[in-house]
N, C-alpha and C positions, 0 to 999 in steps of 0.2 A: 470556257470550262472545257468543253469538249477537247481543244488542241491539249490543253494541260495534260487530261486523262490519257489521251493518245499518245505524247510526249511519257507518260510513265507507265506505256509498256502494253496499254489495254485496248482493246478493241471497242470502239466508239458508234453506237448505231443511231439512225436519226429517221424521222418519218418527215418526207418530203412534202406528202398533201397540204394543200393549201398556202405552202410558203412561200415568200417571195423570190423574184431573181437574185437578188441581193445574198439572201440567206442561204440557197439554193448554192450560190458561186462559194461563199465562205467553207459550206459545208464540204463541199468537195474538194477545196485547195485543202483541207485539213485531212480528208483522206477517209471521212466516215464513211460508213456502210447503211446504205439506204434500206429503207421497210417499205413494202406495201402497205400494209397496214398496222391500226397500233395493235391489234394480236398480235401480228406477226413481231411485232417489237418485244414487247413483254414477253415474249417465249424464246425472246434470244437473247435477254439480257439479266444479269444477276442485280444489275442496280440501277435507279435512277434517280438524273438529278432534276429538278424542278426550277426552272429562271422563266417566270412571266411577267407579266404587269400584275401586281398585287391581288386586284379584284378578281381574275381568276382562277388563283390559287387553290380556292377549296376546291372549285369546280374542276379543276384539271386533277386533282386526286382522285377526285370520286370514279372520271373517266378511267384513270388508267387501273384503278382496282377492280371496275366494273370490268374491264379486259382481262383478267385475270392475273393482275400481275401477284407477288408473292416475295419477292427479294427486299433488297432493302432502297427505301424511298428517302432521300435526303430533297427537304424542301429547304432550299435557299431564296424565297422569296421576303420580299419588305415586308413582312405583315405583322400583327401585334402578337404577343404572347398567347392571347387568347385566341385569335386567330390559329396559331401554330398547331395549339392544343389540340383546337377543332380538328385540324387536318389530320393529328395524330390518332383521334379516334375512328377516322375514316380509314387509314392505312393499318394501324395495329399496332404489332411487335416489329414490324421491320423500319417503321419510323425514325428519321434521325431530322432534330431542327439545325437550321443552318443558316447564315447570316452573310452577304459579300460586303465587303468594304474596301476601296476604292475601284479606280477605272477599269474596263478590260484590259485585261494580264496581257499586257504587250512587253513589257520588260518587269528583270527580276526585283523582287522586292515591293512592287506598286501595290499588290493587288493579294486580299486575305480572304478565306472562306472560315467562318467558324463554327464547327459542329460542337452541338449538344444532344445528349439521352443515350441510352443503353450501348446501342451500336455506333456507336460515333467514332470512336478508334478504328472503327474496323474501315472506315470512311477514309483516315490518314493516306492509306499505300495509294489509293487514286490517283491522290496528286503529289506521290512521292518526288518527282523530278521532272514535272512541269513548273512554268513562271508562276503558276497560282501558289500561293502559298498556306496550307492547313493545318489547323489545331484545335484540340478540344478546349471545351471550358466546363466549368464546373456547374449546375444547379439543375442537372434532366431538360426534358423538352419544354422550348420556351424560353430558355437562359441564352441562346445565340440571337433568338429574332429580337429579344429585350436590347441585347447590346447594339444591333441594327439599329433599332427603334433610337435608342438613347444618343449614335452616331449620327444620322440622318435628323435627327430632332433639331440638331445644330446647324450640319452643312446645308442642308435642303430648305430648313427652314428661315435659317439668318440669310438665306440667299432670297428668297420669297418678302422676305421684311427690309431687305436693302430694294429691291425693284419696288414696294410699296413706299417707302421713302422717296427714291427717285420721282414715282410718280405724281406723289403729292408736292415736292417742291415743284415740280414743272408747271402743275396745278396752280399752284401761288405764284409761279413766277420768280422762285427765288435759288433757282438752281444751279446760277452762276456764284452767290453767294454760299449757296452750302457746299460746292465743291471746292471754295477756295478757303473754307473753314476747315474742311476734310484735310486738304493738301496740308495744313499748319499742324492739323491736332491728331488726323486720323490719316494720315500718309499712308495711300495706297487704296482705302477704301472706293473714291470713286473710278479708278481705275478695275476694282472688282466687282463694283455693281454693273458695270457696261458689261465686264465677261461676262456676270452672271446670266444676264439679261440675254444676252448674243448665242452663249451656251445651252441653255436652259430651253430655248423656244422649240425645237424638234422632238424635245424629252419630255416637255410639262405635262403632254397629256399622262405619262404613266405617272409621274409623279402627286396626278391628284387625289389616288386611292390611299399611295403613299404615306402623303400628309393627313389623311383622315384614319389611318391604322394607327400613326405616331399619336393623334389626338383621342383615339380609344386607348393607347396605352396609357396615358398621362389620367384619363380619367378612371380607367378600372385601378391606378394604385392613389387612386383620392386626390387626385393635382387638376389643376384646369386644362382643358383640351382646347382651349380657344384659339388660342395663340397658332395650333397649325390648322384648327380650323379657318383663320384667315388666310394660311397658306395655301390650303387646298385652294380657296378659291381664288388667289393669285394666280394660281399654277391653270386653274380649270378656265378665267379667262384668256390666258396666253395661248389656250390650246387652240384658237382657231387657224393660228400662224402655225400649225403642226408642217404643212407642206410647204412653207416656203422658204424660199433658201435665199431670200435676199431682205429680208426683216430686218428693219435697224432699231438703231433703240428709242430714236422718236416713235416710231410706230407701236413700237410694243409698249411705253411708256403712255401713248394715248389710249391704246385698248385698253390699257389696266385702268385706267379714269372714267372709261365708258358705263354707262350705269346702264344702258339698254343691253349690255352683254355681261351679266350677273352669270350665264351658264357655261358660256364659252363654247357657246352651239352654233 
């Protein structure tokens, strides 16, 4: 997102403190300007985009506002509409609700940022020339987050369901039969389930809170949230493999079926 803003003619600042070597390298290669402290950063910028693991979104907003920031604050985290409105109460008039759909924006048309709220249109010019597409949606604060919740409820939620199904088939000894039937009637589903497993390993820890936010969104709308409570548990169990670069499908499925690992800790 920072690279997209830079490509659109804006100077992008960031805070290196506490960041990993990989993050430092990415920021330097994108030409971001480092700041020595959070207070220095908020004095330098007119707008801030928040993208962090969902469980930290509210606290991050509080820290930034406490540091004296008074500009436009785009919360682009995967949070429920209720959480988005809680962040609005922290930020005040400069709040813009955002939702990212798609992978990291490395090619044109792959990734979109949806924004909503009174200052949403002002944010569009931040991304006018970069690879990230930005557009407004009606509905005020919470609308962009609701769209993100609906989208991820299917993509990441169905991914977790596939993983649970594969783990069940493995536990009951019917994997070969299931994959054979899928090849006949649900062509490509077997390959997708394996791809979801391997791609999710390094990110599963982030998906836990996202699934919880989705479950909360469903309940707030009078719908059952248990679908995504289960998805959160699937990703929580996978979290032990976060730092593994060689995890196999068999290891992942065995971990999911391990009742001694209910917390992924």
